[in-house]
C-alpha positions, -999 to +999 in steps of 0.1 A: +286+260+045+297+277+009+269+297-011+256+268-033+250+246-001+233+271+011+208+277-019+205+239-020+198+235+021+165+262+010+156+249-017+148+219-002+134+233+027+106+254+003+105+219-015+098+199+017+067+228+031+051+222+001+053+184-003+045+185+036+012+195+024+005+178-002+013+144+021-009+154+050-035+161+022-031+126+007-031+117+042-067+131+053-081+118+020-074+082+030-076+084+068-102+105+075-131+089+102-162+101+081-159+093+041-117+086+040-108+061+010-097+032+036-128+032+050-145+034+023-126+001+010-132-017+044-166-013+040-169-029+003-137-053+009-110-034-008-079-029+011-059+000+010-032+014+027-028+051+033+006+065+020+032+072+044+039+108+046+083+103+049+109+080+031+132+064+055+171+065+050+187+036+066+223+044+069+248+011+073+289+017+077+320+008+096+325+022+129+335+057+132+323+061+095+307+095+103+267+083+099+256+102+133+277+132+122+258+133+090+225+134+102+238+163+125+249+177+099+215+176+079+194+190+106+214+215+116+209+206+151+228+182+174+207+150+177+231+120+178+266+116+199+294+116+178+330+103+190+355+079+183+338+056+209+311+033+197+284+058+210+255+041+187+248+006+206+214+006+194+194+011+165+179+052+165+156+069+143+157+101+138+126+120+126+109+155+128+081+161+151+064+189+171+084+187+199+118+174+209+116+137+227+128+106+230+107+075+223+115+036+237+110+006+218+073+003+220+063+036+214+088+036+179+064+004+169+031+024+174+046+055+156+064+036+129+034+010+120+056+002+082+081-008+105+064-028+133+064-061+117+100-055+108+109-045+142+090-076+160+106-102+133+143-092+145+133-086+182+144-053+186+116-040+203+145-032+234+171-018+210+152+002+189+146+040+200+134+072+182+145+107+182+125+134+176+135+165+163+119+200+158+142+209+128+131+223+098+162+224+078+164+208+043+140+178+033+146+166+072+104+170+075+095+144+051+124+122+060+133+095+084+169+086+092+177+052+109+210+053+128+229+022+129+259+009+154+293+008+136+304-022+119+334-043+134+350-069+131+364-096+158+351-101+192+327-073+193+293-084+207+255-067+199+231-067+216+211-080+186+212-099+155+229-069+137+231-089+106+193-097+105+184-066+119+198-043+091+189-067+062+153-065+078+152-029+078+169-024+047+140-047+031+116-015+042+130+014+037+134+030+004+174+042+009+205+027+020+235+050+023+268+029+030+293+051+044+331+038+037+357+060+055+391+063+049+407+045+079+380+016+081+375+013+041+361-021+029+382-042+051+354-050+074+340-087+072+312-078+084+307-049+066+309-063+033+285-091+044+252-070+049+260-047+023+261-077+001+227-091+013+214-054+010+225-048-023+211-078-034+175-075-020+178-046-039+175-055-070+153-043-093+154-011-075+186+002-094+184+036-074+181+022-035+219+015-022+242+045-027+274+043-020+302+074-004+333+079+009+328+093+038+355+117+055+370+123+024+390+153+040+407+128+060+423+106+026+454+130+022+457+140-012+441+134-044+462+106-051+456+094-021+424+095-021+423+076-050+441+049-038+418+045-007+388+044-034+402+021-052+413-003-028+373+000-017+364-009-053+386-038-054+375-053-018+337-049-033+345-061-069+354-095-050+311-100-040+290-109-072+262-087-062+284-057-058+305-056-090+281-031-104+282-007-081+312-003-070+327+020-090+304+046-079+313+058-052+310+099-044+334+116-019+314+135+010+331+150+043+311+179+070+318+214+060+333+231+081+329+270+072+357+277+097+382+252+078+410+273+062+415+240+040+377+236+036+379+230-007+408+211-003+390+180-021+357+178-035+331+175-014+299+161-032+274+161+000+255+180-022+254+152-043+237+130-014+213+157-008+201+155-042+195+116-038+172+123-006+156+152-031+147+133-059+134+104-038+111+125-019+100+138-053+096+105-064+076+093-034+051+121-038+046+113-076+036+081-060+014+084-035-009+105-059-006+082-086-014+057-059-044+082-051-061+080-088-058+042-092-068+038-054-097+061-063-104+041-098-103+010-079-127+017-050-153+033-087-152+002-100-158-023-072-189+001-064-201-003-100-199-036-101-221-040-063-246-017-078-245-035-113-250-069-096-278-062-071-296-044-100-295-078-120-306-100-087-328-073-085-348-078-118-340-121-116-359-113-085-389-097-102-388-122-130-386-156-106-415-137-080-437-134-116-432-173-132-437-186-091-473-163-086-482-176-120-470-213-116-486-214-079-523-200-095-524-222-119-520-256-096-546-235-077-568-231-103-561-267-112-569-281-080-601-257-073-615-273-111-610-308-099-631-305-066-656-280-081-661-305-107-668-337-088-689-316-060-713-299-093-728-315-124-708-317-155-721-296-180-697-285-203-717-254-211-724-239-181-690-248-156-657-232-166-641-248-146-655-279-157-641-275-189-607-265-180-608-295-160-616-319-191-594-298-214-568-312-188-575-346-191-584-347-227-545-340-227-536-365-205-555-388-226-536-377-255-506-380-246-507-415-227-522-424-261-495-415-283-471-426-258-483-460-261-491-464-222-523-487-212-555-457-204-569-456-176-584-435-146-551-441-125-525-431-155-544-397-156-543-390-119-506-400-116-499-372-145-521-350-128-504-355-095-469-347-112-481-315-132-496-304-098-462-311-073-445-297-107-465-260-104-460-261-067-422-269-066-413-248-089-435-217-078-424-220-042-387-222-054-393-192-077-413-176-052-387-181-023-355-178-043-338-145-034-303-140-035-279-114-013-297-081-026-290-049-009-312-024+010-326+011-004-301+020+028-275-002+017-279+012-022-282+051-013-245+047+013-227+032-020-239+059-040-233+085-015-196+065-010-192+063-049-203+109-051-171+111-023-146+091-042-151+108-075-151+141-056-117+129-044-106+120-077-122+149-097-109+177-075-084+167-047-058+145-074-064+173-101-054+199-070-026+185-054-008+175-087-012+212-098+001+223-067+031+195-072+037+210-109+037+247-094+064+239-072+088+214-098+087+230-127+068+266-121+027+278-131+011+264-162+010+288-188-017+274-206 
């Protein structure tokens, strides 16, 4: 490995340590059992998803294109088998962990919940596995590689629908690396069919799918290598979805420090590593931005709930006042009527009698103005109508209470708002400063 590659590997490893801490902190903010953002969102009807701590990279290519070899080189550890034979006959996720372990299909679905639906839909439960490595090389702690079987034409049968599976996985990952080797080139129809679908599905994300000429050191001279690239480009240009990317194909190979001819052709594998680093940086930035947006969404939702509760409470007090007034008036009217019949009707002595007499005079005048025949029964019907209206309005207002929050619920919302505000004011700022400190150095302001 050259000095430049060693420096790049050291920088990637240092970056991954800092970014790993940031992503773990974000994961805790979202998923904490007590006061986590996901839990708070669920309690108020806002669905949030915790950011993933790793990016996923799908490796696709011809048989013996060097996909597994690249993974072993990147990890600086032999995890995947490599040989001319078809060693990779299932889909393998290679991820970092605390101890070396192999997970089967069901355990893989549990370990990668964001891929569970894809695995189930593509019927991959029995043909997918996970290799857990303890490697801390480069940015591997923040990356999960998805190694796939080599693609060949002819009578080769796979134990699963290879085209459907790779297309579905391609839609669920952040990066897709396509390896063309000098021998297979882009002559495999199955490879081009799958790659074309992957490229078509990545519209709007121009930097998702990347193409490389792997094993470039075995392509011969510079002239031979250029011919290989030209032949690959010509075959790709026949596919409409591949026209715009066919000519961007860096040459890579696994560096061998013991090979005296190691530098006989350009090796752009460092550029491939840069793509991984840039994607990790982008995911960290997006996760930090999502933290701010999610906090603001939660705060807005809580504020709206508290505001609606205040409006409903004030309206309830207003309805209570109107309801009590109507019922009291109706009761006074009934009592005045009853007392007026059982006592002497001396206006100077009975206040209740004067109240009933006033009602009678008003009703009499209303009937007179309306041209309605005036009689005792007419006044009685008005009396009953007014009485019924007062009682109905009073009861309606008195028992009309909307879904208001209890005192305990209001205090819980206020505590949740304070927790979210603290996460926005403190954690978000600290994490972004930590990220920028790693990227551009400490602020001089």
